[in-house]
C-alpha positions as CSV (number, residue, x, y, z in Angstrom):
1,M,-54.9,-68.1,34.7
2,A,-54.1,-68.7,31.1
3,A,-50.4,-68.2,31.8
4,A,-50.5,-70.7,34.7
5,A,-52.2,-73.3,32.5
6,A,-49.6,-72.6,29.7
7,F,-46.6,-73.1,32.1
8,F,-48.2,-76.2,33.6
9,G,-48.4,-77.6,30.1
10,I,-44.8,-76.7,29.4
11,L,-43.8,-78.5,32.6
12,L,-45.7,-81.6,31.6
13,T,-44.1,-81.6,28.2
14,S,-40.6,-81.1,29.4
15,L,-41.1,-83.8,32.1
16,L,-42.4,-86.3,29.4
17,V,-39.3,-85.7,27.2
18,A,-36.9,-85.8,30.1
19,E,-38.3,-88.9,31.7
20,L,-38.5,-90.8,28.3
21,A,-34.8,-89.9,27.8
22,A,-34.0,-91.1,31.3
23,L,-35.9,-94.3,30.8
24,S,-34.0,-95.0,27.6
25,L,-30.7,-94.4,29.2
26,G,-31.6,-96.3,32.3
27,D,-32.7,-99.3,30.3
28,F,-29.4,-99.2,28.3
29,F,-27.2,-98.9,31.3
30,G,-29.1,-101.6,33.3
31,A,-30.4,-99.2,36.0
32,D,-31.6,-100.9,39.2
33,S,-33.1,-99.6,42.4
34,E,-31.1,-96.4,42.2
35,F,-33.2,-95.3,39.2
36,L,-36.0,-94.0,41.4
37,L,-33.5,-91.4,42.7
38,V,-32.5,-90.5,39.1
39,I,-36.1,-90.0,38.1
40,A,-36.8,-87.9,41.2
41,G,-33.7,-85.8,40.6
42,V,-34.6,-85.2,36.9
43,A,-38.2,-84.3,37.9
44,G,-37.0,-82.0,40.6
45,F,-34.5,-80.2,38.4
46,A,-37.1,-79.8,35.6
47,T,-39.6,-78.3,38.1
48,F,-36.9,-75.9,39.4
49,S,-35.8,-74.8,35.9
50,L,-39.4,-74.0,35.0
51,I,-39.8,-71.9,38.1
52,V,-36.7,-70.0,37.0
53,F,-38.0,-69.5,33.5
54,A,-41.4,-68.3,34.9
55,I,-39.6,-65.7,37.1
56,V,-37.5,-64.5,34.1
57,Y,-40.5,-64.5,31.8
58,A,-42.4,-62.3,34.2
59,R,-39.5,-59.8,34.3
60,A,-38.0,-60.1,30.9
61,E,-38.4,-57.3,28.4
62,R,-36.4,-59.1,25.7
63,A,-36.0,-62.8,24.8
64,R,-32.3,-62.6,25.5
65,M,-32.9,-62.9,29.2
66,L,-34.5,-66.2,28.6
67,N,-31.5,-67.3,26.5
68,G,-29.2,-66.4,29.4
69,A,-31.4,-68.2,31.9
70,A,-31.2,-71.4,29.7
71,V,-27.4,-71.2,29.5
72,L,-27.1,-70.8,33.3
73,L,-29.5,-73.7,33.9
74,V,-27.5,-76.0,31.7
75,L,-24.3,-75.0,33.5
76,L,-26.1,-75.6,36.8
77,A,-27.1,-79.1,35.7
78,V,-23.5,-79.9,34.7
79,G,-22.3,-78.5,38.1
80,I,-24.8,-80.6,40.1
81,V,-23.8,-83.8,38.3
82,G,-20.1,-83.0,38.6
83,T,-20.4,-82.2,42.4
84,P,-18.5,-84.8,44.4
85,G,-20.9,-87.1,46.2
86,V,-24.0,-86.7,44.0
87,V,-23.4,-89.5,41.6
88,S,-21.5,-91.7,44.1
89,G,-24.4,-91.3,46.5
90,I,-26.8,-92.6,43.9
91,V,-24.4,-95.4,43.0
92,S,-24.5,-96.6,46.5
93,H,-28.1,-97.5,46.1
94,S,-27.5,-99.7,43.1
95,G,-28.1,-103.4,43.5
96,N,-27.2,-104.6,39.9
97,P,-24.2,-106.9,40.1
98,F,-23.6,-106.7,36.3
99,T,-22.8,-103.0,36.3
100,V,-20.3,-102.9,39.1
101,G,-17.6,-100.3,38.2
102,D,-19.6,-98.7,35.4
103,E,-22.5,-97.2,37.3
104,A,-21.0,-93.7,37.6
105,L,-20.9,-92.9,33.9
106,G,-24.4,-94.3,33.3
107,I,-26.0,-92.4,36.3
108,A,-24.2,-89.2,35.3
109,L,-25.7,-89.4,31.8
110,E,-29.1,-90.5,33.1
111,L,-29.1,-87.3,35.2
112,L,-27.5,-84.8,32.8
113,V,-29.0,-85.6,29.4
114,P,-32.7,-85.6,30.5
115,S,-32.1,-82.4,32.6
116,V,-30.5,-80.6,29.6
117,L,-33.4,-81.8,27.4
118,A,-35.9,-80.5,29.9
119,V,-34.2,-77.0,29.9
120,L,-34.1,-77.0,26.1
121,V,-37.8,-77.9,25.7
122,Q,-38.8,-75.3,28.4
123,W,-36.6,-72.6,26.8
124,G,-38.1,-73.1,23.4
125,L,-41.7,-73.1,24.6
126,V,-41.4,-70.2,27.1
127,R,-39.4,-68.1,24.5
128,R,-42.1,-68.8,21.9
129,R,-44.8,-67.7,24.3
130,H,-42.9,-64.6,25.2
131,L,-42.3,-63.5,21.6
132,R,-46.0,-64.1,20.7
133,M,-47.2,-62.1,23.7
134,T,-44.9,-59.2,22.7
135,G,-46.1,-59.4,19.1
136,E,-42.7,-60.5,17.8
137,D,-41.9,-63.3,15.3
138,D,-41.4,-66.5,17.2
139,L,-39.3,-68.2,14.5
140,T,-35.8,-69.0,15.8
141,L,-32.5,-70.1,14.2
142,W,-32.3,-73.1,16.6
143,P,-32.5,-76.3,14.5
144,W,-35.4,-77.9,16.3
145,V,-36.1,-80.6,13.7
146,T,-32.4,-81.7,13.8
147,T,-32.5,-81.6,17.6
148,A,-35.4,-84.0,17.7
149,V,-33.9,-86.3,15.1
150,A,-30.6,-86.3,16.9
151,A,-32.3,-87.1,20.2
152,L,-34.2,-90.0,18.7
153,V,-31.1,-91.4,17.0
154,I,-28.6,-91.0,19.9
155,L,-31.0,-92.2,22.6
156,S,-32.2,-95.2,20.7
157,P,-30.7,-98.6,21.8
158,H,-28.6,-98.9,18.6
159,G,-27.4,-95.3,18.9
160,L,-26.3,-95.7,22.5
161,A,-24.6,-99.0,21.6
162,F,-22.6,-97.5,18.8
163,L,-21.7,-94.4,20.9
164,Q,-20.6,-96.6,23.8
165,A,-18.6,-98.9,21.5
166,T,-16.9,-95.9,20.0
167,L,-15.9,-94.3,23.3
168,K,-14.8,-97.6,24.9
169,R,-12.1,-99.0,22.7
170,T,-10.6,-102.3,23.9
171,T,-7.4,-104.0,22.7
172,G,-8.0,-106.3,19.8
173,D,-11.4,-105.0,19.0
174,L,-11.5,-105.5,15.2
175,M,-14.9,-103.9,14.9
176,W,-13.9,-100.6,16.5
177,Q,-12.8,-99.0,13.2
178,F,-16.2,-99.8,11.6
179,V,-18.2,-98.6,14.6
180,M,-16.2,-95.4,14.7
181,Q,-16.8,-94.7,11.1
182,V,-20.5,-95.2,11.5
183,T,-20.6,-92.9,14.5
184,V,-18.6,-90.2,12.8
185,G,-20.7,-90.5,9.7
186,V,-24.0,-90.1,11.6
187,A,-22.5,-87.2,13.5
188,C,-21.4,-85.5,10.3
189,G,-24.8,-86.1,8.8
190,L,-26.6,-84.5,11.8
191,I,-24.2,-81.5,11.6
192,V,-24.9,-81.0,7.9
193,M,-28.7,-81.3,8.6
194,A,-28.4,-78.7,11.3
195,V,-26.5,-76.3,9.0
196,I,-29.1,-76.7,6.3
197,E,-32.0,-76.2,8.7
198,C,-30.3,-73.1,10.2
199,Y,-29.8,-71.7,6.7
200,I,-33.4,-72.2,5.8
201,R,-34.6,-70.7,9.0
202,G,-32.2,-67.7,8.5
203,R,-33.7,-67.1,5.0
204,L,-37.2,-67.3,6.5
205,L,-36.3,-64.8,9.2
206,R,-34.8,-62.3,6.8
207,R,-37.8,-62.6,4.5
208,R,-40.2,-61.9,7.4
209,K,-38.1,-59.0,8.7
210,A,-37.7,-57.4,5.2
211,P,-39.6,-54.2,4.9
212,Y,-42.7,-54.4,2.7
213,L,-42.0,-52.6,-0.6
214,P,-45.1,-51.9,-2.6
215,V,-44.8,-52.5,-6.3
216,A,-44.9,-49.2,-8.1
217,R,-47.6,-49.1,-10.7
218,A,-46.7,-48.0,-14.1
219,H,-48.4,-44.9,-15.3
220,A,-49.6,-45.0,-18.9
C-alpha cells in the first residue's frame, strides 16, 4: 500500500512538471485546439513510463536497471515524436492561422520536452526510493539543481525567445550576433554550473563511501 501511494505521488509530480512545461511551450508557440491532443499525449506517455518504472522497480536488484529503463524511455519518446504521421496528425487539428507552416516544430517540442522531463523526474524519484529501500546511499552524480535551473531558464518566455531567435537566423538580422552570444553564454554558464555540481556531488559520494578509520589513541 505504501509503495502504491509513493508511485501515485511520483506520477502526480511528474505530470505536474510535464504539463507545466507543455503549457509554457504551448503558450510560446501559439497552440490552439490541437493542444488538447498534446496534453493527452504527454499524460499518456508519463503514465506509461511510470508503469515501466514500477515493473522494473519490482524486479530490479540494482539501480542500473532503472538507469537503462530511463534511457530506453527517452529513446522511445524520441521515436514516437519522430514517427511519420504523429506530429502531422496533431497539426491537422490546429486552427491558428498565425502559425501556419511552423506548427510541426512547436508541436514536436511540446510533445518531446515534457515527456523527457516526466521520465527524468520519475527516474530520479523511483531510483531514490529503490536505493533507500535497499539501504544504499541515494545521492547521485546527476546535477539536479542545474537541471531545475536550466529548465526554468530555457522554458521561460525569454529563454524560448532567445533560443528560437538563435536557431532561426534571417537575412539582414543585425541582432542575431548579440542573441547568439547571449544564448551561448547562458549555455556555457549552465555547463560550468553542472560541472561544479557534479564535482561537489562526487566529493560527497567519495566521502560517504570512504571506510571509517578510527583515530588511534596515543598511549602515554
